[in-house]
N, C-alpha and C positions, 0 to 999 in steps of 0.2 A: 424663722426658717426651720422646717421640720427635719429632724435627723433621719437619715436613711436607716431602715431596719437591717440588721445583720441577717444574712441568710440562715434559715433554720436548718435543723439536722437533716431533714429530708432533702432539701436543696443541695446541701453540702455532700450528702451521700450520692445523689444523682450526678453531681459534678465529678466526684471521685471515680465512680464507676464508669462514667463517660470516658475519662482519661485512660482508665484501665483497658477499656474495650478498643480504643483507637491506638493504644501503645504498640501492639504488634505491627500494625500497618506503618506507623511512624518509624519504628525501629527497622523494619524491612526496607523502607524507602531510604533511610540514612545509610544502612549497611550495604544494600545491593544496588542502589541507584545513585544517590548523591556522592557517596565516597568514591566509587569507581569513576564517576565523571570527573571529580576534582583530581583524582590520582592520574587519570589519563591526561588531563591538562598539564599537570606537573611533568608527566612522562614525555609530553611533546616537546619539552625544552631540554631533553636529555638525548644522549647517544648511548644506546644500550642494546646489546645482542643476547641478553638473558644470562650468558655465561660470565662475561667480563663485568667489572664494576661500572656503574653509571658515570657518565661524563657530561657535565653541564655544557650545552652549546647555545643556550639562549633561543633566539628565533631562527637559527640556521635551518632547522628542518622545514619551517614554513617557507623560507627563501628558496630552498632546494626544490620543494614540490611545485612551486609556481614556475620554475624553470625546467621542470621535468616534462618531456613530451608525452610520457605515458599518463601523467595526470590529466592533461588536456584531452588525450585520446579517450580515457575512461569517462571523463565528464561528457564528452560528445556522445559516446555510446549510451550512457545513462540517460542523457537528455533525449536522444532519438527514440529510445525504448519508451520513455515516459510519454513523449508526444504521440506515439503510435498507440500505446496500450490504453492510456486514460480515456480517449474518446471511444475506443472500441468497447471497453468494459462498461463505461457509463451508458452508452446508447444500447448496446446489445442486451445487457442484463436488464435494462428497463423494459425493452420490448418483450423479453422472456417473462418478466414479472407481470406484464400486462396480460399475456396469454395465460399464465398460471392463475391469474385472478378471475378467470372465467368460471362460470358456474356450469360445469359439465361433469358427467359421471366419471369417477375414477381420477379426478384432478389431483387428489392427494398423492397418488402413485407417481405422477409426473413431477410434482413438487419434490418428492423424495429423490427421484432420478437426477434432477438438476442440482440438488444439494449435495449428493454423495461425493462428487469430485473434490469439494472443498474440505472434506474431513479425511481424505486420504493423505497420508504423510507426503510431503513434497518430494522426498527422496524417491518414494515409490512412483509418484506421478512422473518424475523426471525419467525414470527407467522405462515407463510405459511409452512416453513420447519419444524417447530415443529409438524404440522399436518402430514406432509409427513413422519417424523421419529417416530411418535407416535407408541409405540410397541403394543398397544391394537387395535386402530382403524385407524392407519396410512395407507397412500396410499401404501407405499412400502411393508409393511407386508401383506396388502390385496392381492397384486400381488403374493407374495411368497406363501401365503395360497392357492390361486387359482391354483398355479403350483404344490402344494403338497410339498412345501419346508418348513423347519422350520423358524419360525419368529425370527427376530433379535432385539436387544435392541438399536442399533444405538447410539444416544447421551446419553443414559442412561447406557452405558457400558464404563468402563475405557479404554478398548482396541480399541474401535471404535469411540469414541467421536471426536477425532482430525481429523481422515480421513473424517468423516461425515461433519465437519465444513469446511474442505478443499474443498470437493465437492460443498458445498454451495457457497464458494468463487468463484469457476469457473463459476457457474451459474450467479453470479452477475458481471462478468467481461466484460460487454458489452462495457464499455469505452475502454478497452484494444483492443477489436476486432476492434472498429472503428478506433483507432490510427493505428493499423496494416493495415487496409484496405486503409487508406489514404496513407500510405507509399507504399503499393503495387501498387497503381494507379500512384504513382510518378516514378516508375521504367520505364526507357525508353524502348519502344517497339523495338527500333533499336538494342538493345543488344540481344534480343531474335531472331530477324530476322537474325542478323549476325551469331548467334550460329546455327540456323537452316540451314543456307547455308553451314556451316562447318560440318553438319551432327549430331549435338547434339540432344539428345532426351529430353523428359520432365524432367526425373530425373536429367540429367546432367545440364539442365537449372536451375532447382531448387537448386542444390548444388553449382554450380559455378556462378550463376547470382543472383537469388532471395535472397538467404540467405546472401551473402556478401553485396549486396546493402541494405538489410534490417537490418544489424547489428546496425546502430545507433538507429533505432526504437526499436529493441529488447533490446538494452542496456537501453534506456529510460524506457521502460515498466518494465524491471527487477528492476531497481532502485526504481521506484514508487511502485511496488508490494512488494518488501522487506520492504520498509518503512511502507506501509499499514498493512502488516502482523505483524510487530513488535508493531503496535499501535492498534491491534485488541481489541475491547471492547464490542460493542453493541451485537454481536451475543452471546458471552459467558454470558453477563449480563442478557439477556432476556431468552435464551434457557436453560442454565445450571447453571447459578450463580456460575460458577467455578467447579461444580461437574461433575461426581460423584467422591468423594474422592480427590478433588482438581486436577483432571486429565485435566480440562480445565481452570485452574486458570491462565489466561494470565497476563502478567506483568501490563498492563494497568488496568485490573480488580483489581489486588492487590493494586495498587495506589488508585483507587476509594474507595475500602473498608476501607483502612486505613484512608483516608481523611474524608469520609462522614458516615461510619458505626462505626468506632472506634474512630473518632474525633482526630486522630493523624496527624494533619495538617503538622507539621514540618517533621515527618517521611515520610509522603506521598510526600512532596516536595523533600526530599532527594532521594526517589525512582524515582521521575520524572527526576531528573538530571542524575541519573544513566542510565535511558532509553535514555535520550538525548545524552549522551556520546556514548552509544552503537550504536544508529542510526548513529551518526556522523562518528564513526570509520568504520562501515560497508560500509557506503556510500563512504568514502575515499578509502577503499580497492577496491570497485567496480570500481571507477574511475581510480585507479592505474592499475588494471588488464585489463581495457578496451583497453589500448594502444596496447595490443598484439592481439586483435581480432576484434576490431571495425574499420570498413573501412569507410572513408569519401572520396567522389568524388573529393573534392578540393585539397587533398594532401596526399592520401594514408591513412595509419593508423594514428590515433590520437596520 
């Protein structure tokens, strides 16, 4: 039996420098991701208001949150927002990307226009939409009054606040449009040419070529949009503060209020872990169901 050769100096040097180059990333992950997560799990078993010493309470925080009406209210608000926003973002941004994939003069200008909202800080975006939705001097009600139609309350009404925030989310989805556009430009033109030879029209090309070839991109955008919706915070914090009547009290906003407004750090940590579990479960469900509809060129369905 032949003995394995010991790695030479060059191989050992490559290995050493490889570890050196990945060390910053590993250290950053340990210090700024893994340790805070583990510490928050420890904190979720404590009663702590930042000022007083910690007091171990075991799983009491988890027991309280499951019997807290605000927990279920915030979960319902977050679920409703996700159910409205995800289909809107996925479908509308896909249609916009289809238009931006056209070969017309000046198309790069339109691509830039649709992408700009996604790079504006969310705080500034929230301020803009607060003006648009303002029931007294807002842009939308100004248009309605000019048309002789009754003004609306928008984010100041319990029935319309979530749909209004969903519309705002679509306006901010420039990143999703760009990802779709990159995917559309990666679809082989030979497929369309072959379909045209067989007599396929634009609608048939869209259904049988564009959509199947774009399913991996659609799936990626769906997962990211769901996660972003479940973590919605800034819009609600700045525009509504959870109102009116807790109708926009997102789960992340509830965590923030318990941590920094009521100084219930242990309870807020427990809420954070509940959100982490929900996000993890939904992501796993999406990956499991993707096997039935996501197409990959390398080997059929995933």
